[in-house]
N, C-alpha and C positions, 0 to 999 in steps of 0.2 A: 553457195559452190552446188552446182548440181552434184548427184551421184546415183549412182547405179542403185543405191541401196536407201535412196528417198523413199521414206513412209509417207503416204497421202496424209493430209490433215485430218480426216475423219478419225482414221484408224489411230494415228498420234494422240488424237482426246480420248480415244476409247483405251487406250494404253494408259496413260497418264490416269484416267478413274481406278483403273482396275489395279496399278501400282499404289493409289494413294490411298485406297480404301482399307486395304489390308495392314497398311502401316499406320492408317486412322485407330481400327481396332488395337492394335498391339500398343500404343503408348496412351491411349484414352483409359486404361485398365492401370497403368503406371501412373497417371497423372491421377486419378481417382485416390489410389494408395498414399502420394504423398499429401494430396490435398485434405482426406480426412484421417492424417496420423494419428491427432491426437484420439479422435474417436474408436478408430481400430485399436490402439494401445490400451484403452479402458474395457473393450468388449472382449479382446483374446489374450491379454497379460493381468496377471492378480499382481498388483503393487501397490503399496501405500504412498510410494515416492512416484510421481506423475513422469517426473525425469526419466528414472528408472525403466519405466513401462514404454517411453518415447523410445528410448535407446535399443531396447530388445525389436520396438516394430520396426526401426530402421535396419537392425540387425537383420531381421528378415528379408527387409525391402534389399540389403547388400546379397544375401543369401542366394536370392534367386539368379541373381547375375553370374555365380561360380558356374551356372550350368549354360550360359550363354556362349563359351567358347567351345565347349562340345556340341552343343547344336550348330552353331556354325561350321564345325568340323564334317560332321555328318549330313547336314543338309546342302551345306556346301558343296561336298565332294557328291552328292547324290545329285544336285542341281547343274554341275558341271559336266555329270554324265548322262542323264535323262533330260536335260531340258530346265530352263527358268521356270515356265508354266506349271508344270506339275507338282515341284516342290513349294511354290507360293501358294498353290491351291491347299496344300498341306497345313503349312504353318497356318494360315488364318484360320483352319477349322480347328487345329489345336488351340491357338492363342483364345479365341472365341469360349471353346468350351470350358478351360480353365478359368478365365476369366467369370464367367456364367456359376462355376463352381462355387466361386469365392461368395458369392452372393447369396448361395445356398446354405454356405455352413454353419453350424451350432456355437455357439458362443461359447467362454470359460465357465459360465454360471450354467451353462447346461450340460457338459461334458467334462469341464475341467482342463487338464492339462494336456488332452487330447485334440482340442479346438486349436492351442498353437501350434499342434503338429500337424494337422490336416491343414492350416494356412501355410505353414510352411512347404509341404510337399503341394499346395496348388500353384502355390509362386516358384517352385522350381520347374513344374511343367513349363508356366509361363515362359522362365527363363530359356530353358531349352527350345520350345516354339520359336521364341524370339530371335533365337540366334541364328535362324536361318532367314528372317524375314525383313530386316532392312536392307543389309548390302544384297540380296537378291533383289527388292525393289527396284534401288539405283541401277543395276544391272540390267534387270529387265527394262527400264525406263529409258536409260543413257543408250541401250545398243539397238532402241528406235530412233532416237533423238538425231537431228542434223547437226553435226560436229561444229560448228559456228554457233551454235546455240545450245550446246548440252546443259550448262549450267543454269541456263533460262529453264530451259523444260526441267531437267533435274530439279528446279528449287521448290517444284510443287510435290515433291516428297517431304521434304522440313516442312512445306506449307501443312500438307495434312499432318505433320506432329504438334506443330504449334496449335492448329486446329481443333487438334484431338484434346489438348491439354485445356484450350479455351472452353472447349462444350462441357468437358469435366469439370471446371470451375463454374461454369454458369448453372450445369443440374445441380453440384454441392450450394453454391449459393443461394438456389431456387428453394431446395431441401431446407437450408438453413433460417432462411427466411419466411417459410410458409409452415414450417412445423416445429411443433414444441419441443424443448429438449428432452421429454420423455418420450415422446413419438421418433425423435432423429436416433436417439440410444437403441429403443425396440426395434424399429424396422427402416426407418430412413435410411441410413448411410448403406443399405444392402440394393437399393435401387439404382445407382449407377452402375454396379457391378452387372446387374440383369441387364440392363441396355447393350452391352456386351452382344446377348443372345442374336436378336435379330440384325443388328449391324454385321456380323459375322456372315451369318447366311447369305445377304446381299453382294458382300466383298467375293465369297465363296462361288455366286454364282455368275458374278462379272469376270474373275479371274479363268473359269473352266470354259467360257466362253472366247477368250484371245488365244489367239495364235503364238506360235514358237518366235523369238526373236530373230532378225535377218543376221546377227552375227553368227548366233550358234546354228542356223540352218546351214549358214557357209561353212560354218567347222563339220559339221555332220557330213556335208557333200563333199569335204576334202579329205573327211575317215579321220579328221583331228578331236572330235568331241569324244568319242570312245578311247582313244588314247589319252583320256585327263592324265593329268599329273599325279600321281601319288602325293601324301602328304607332305613325304621325307625331301620328294624333289622339289614341290613348290617352296619349300623354307630354305631349301638350297639354293635354287637359283633366284628367289625371290626376298631373301632374309633380310638384305640391306634394306630393301624397299621397304618390307614389312615395319622394320623397325623405325625407319625415320617416320613413316605415314605414320603409323599408331603414336608416335610420340606426339605428332599435330592432333589425332583425334583424341589425346589425353584432353588436349584443352578445350576440346568440340563436347566431350562427355561431361565434363567438370562444368563448366558454365552454363552446359546446356542444365543438367542437375541442380546446380546452384542457383540460376534463376528462376525454375520452374518447380522441383518438387520440394526443395530444402526451401526456398525466400518465402514461401507464404507460412511455412512453420516459424520463420524466422522473425517476419513481421508481427507473430502473435507472440511470441515468446521474448524476444528484445525489443521489438518496436513496439509493443502493448498493445496493438491493434487487435478489434474482436475478429473472430473466425471467418464474419461476413463481410468485414473491411478489408481483410487480407486477401478473400478469395475476389473479393470487387478490384481491386489494384492489379490482382494476379491476371484477370480477366483480359482488363482493359490492354497490360502489355504482351500478353502473349496476342490478342488479334492484330495488335501492332507488330509483332513479330513476323505474322503470318502474311500480313499484307505486305511486310518488307523483302519477302524472302525471292519475289521475282525482280524485284528490283536489285538485290544485291547479285543475283545469278545474271543478270543482262552484264553488272559492271564488271565481273570476273570474267564475261566471254570478252569484254572489252580490253581488260588491262592485262588477263592472264591470270594461273593460279599463285604463283609466287608470289607477286604484287598483292593479290588478296590475302594471302597466309600474311605477309607483312603487316600489312594492316590492320588485319582483326589481333593479331597480337598485341600490338601496339597501342590500338582503343582499349583492348581488356586491362593492359597495366599500368594506363593512365584515369580509366574511369573507374578501378573499381573500388579503389577506397573512398570516393566521395559517393559513389552508390550504396556501400554498406552504412557511411556515417548517414545517409541522407534518411534509409531505412528503418534507422533507428532511433532517428528524432522523436518520433510518437506523431508526428504529423503526416495526416492523411495524402497531403499533396506533396509531401518530401519524399513519402513511401514510393509514390507513383512515379516522381522523376527518378527517384533511386533505380528503379526495378526497369525503367526504359532505358537508362545506361546499360546495363546488365544485358537486356534484350538485342542492343545493337551486335553486342561482341558475340551473342550467343547466334543470332541468326547468319551472321558473315560466316561464323566456321561451320554451322552446320551445312551451308550453302556448298561451300567450297570441298566441304569433306565427302557431300553425294557424289560431285565429278571425282574426286580424286580414286575414289574406293573403285571407280571403274575404269578410269584412264590408266592408273599405273599397272596393269596387270593384264596380260592377253587370254583370251576368250577359253581357251581349254583349262585356264585354272583362277580365272576371274573370280566367281563366286566363291570357289573355298578361299584364296588368299584374303580376298576384300572380307569375306565374313569373318575370318580369323584375327583379323587388324582389327576389325572393328569391335570385335565383341570382346576380346582380350583388353583394348584401352578404356572400354565402358563397364567393364568387370572390375579394373584395377583402379577405375578414375570416377565412372558415372555412379555407379551402385551402390559405392562408400560413399560418395560425396554429402547425403545428409549425416549418416555417420560421423564421419570424421570434422563434418563442420560443428556437431554438435560437442563431441567429444572435445574438440579443441579451444571452443569457448567455456566448457566446464574446467578443463586443464590450466587454462591461461587467465580465467576470467575477464578479457577481452571481447568484448563484443565486435572488434575487426578480425578475430583472428581467421576468420574464414578467407577474408579480402587476402591477406599475407599468403595463405596456401595459394588461392586464383593465380597470384603474382608468379610463384615459383613455377607454378606448371605452364604457364604462358610464356614461361624463357625458354624451358625445354621443348615447346612445341615450336618458338622460332627457330630453335637449333634445327630440330627434326625437318620441319615444314621446309628451311630453305634450303637445305640439303636434298630435296627431291627435283628432279628436271621440271622444265614446263610442261605439260600436257594439253594447253586449252585447243588446240588444233589438230592432235593426231587421229588419225583414223582408229575405230574400235573394230573394222571388218578385218585387218592385216593382223591375225592371233600372233605372230612372233614376230612384229616389229617392236624394235624399242623406244620409249618416249623420247621425245627430241632433248638435246642436252639444252641445260639454261645457259643463258635466257634469250631464247631464239622463240620470243612469242608470236612473230608474225608466221613465221615457218610453216608451210602446208605441203600436205601429201596427196 
């Protein structure tokens, strides 16, 4: 369908690149932290019990997420008032800087308890800047994409997410295989964090050169951008949508971090694989997920968001127990098959979430509402995933305890997701037009 807002293909490719590179930097750090969790525990936390040090490391991982809703509120409001481009340039600068800082921090052996305090502060800055990144990148890309292919084009944001984790795994795996244990502990663990500096500069350059989105320019022309909804109005007018979408995104957050950050640790501590083997399995699965995202996006554009939500939730509930059983078998091939089962659920939920974040809210409050929804869900269920999973295994003594947790969240996600209207074909250039009532998937305007 042609549109007066149609964006030239060359411009759309640049938009995808600018959106993806910043998102890549954001998730690259979170991936490195998870993949090297056991090493970070030994560098920053003094404890004779490795399990206690690991719990503390994952606690710092979770604390960073507490700042994400605040970052979402601040950057979301600024993005709805000042535009997507400026705020996305700022978030990538903060993210790359704080990531690089972690690679330069002294360890516990050098400065004692100040080391974990500085690590926590750097992680909090990352969490604050990340709060404005993902929802903003999705809005920026979706507001350029043609309505019939929004999920397909938007899928390149989760592609960059999975690619960031794959790249982090490759670097960590290469360091593990090329360096001795002494070198890895002395300086090798710092290398992946320092890589964020040049990546951040490239992303900043790409974003600064981009123009504002057609939807935001239209809102400015109509005088609606500067009449941005205050936070209270956003919650009052879109509270039900925020709740229902947040319930579904809870599964996106949990399945993503179970599959990526936590699973490499699970393969080592429960599956008894070496760190190098666990990273190899994770790398293959992440590349598989990145390759599958555009296919999932095309599927969602074809069948609609609600059907994609239903398929995703059912897939997770049916495959999570076989996945964890295979991963705990101690077999390299079993671990790979198990993680691929989890990968399908993670990529499906990630792709449909990227579309829903922009489709569920009008232009003048899109950045704020989507950032709040996304970051609250990720704070409660994403940032805590490694910590809760490790705690559940310690508490119950069952290596399948994380699978029960994932099934419970999938049920809640199914309830919330199916309460959302169908949004696959709506226009994002009509700021105050509500989504289509379910299940009118074919309706267009």
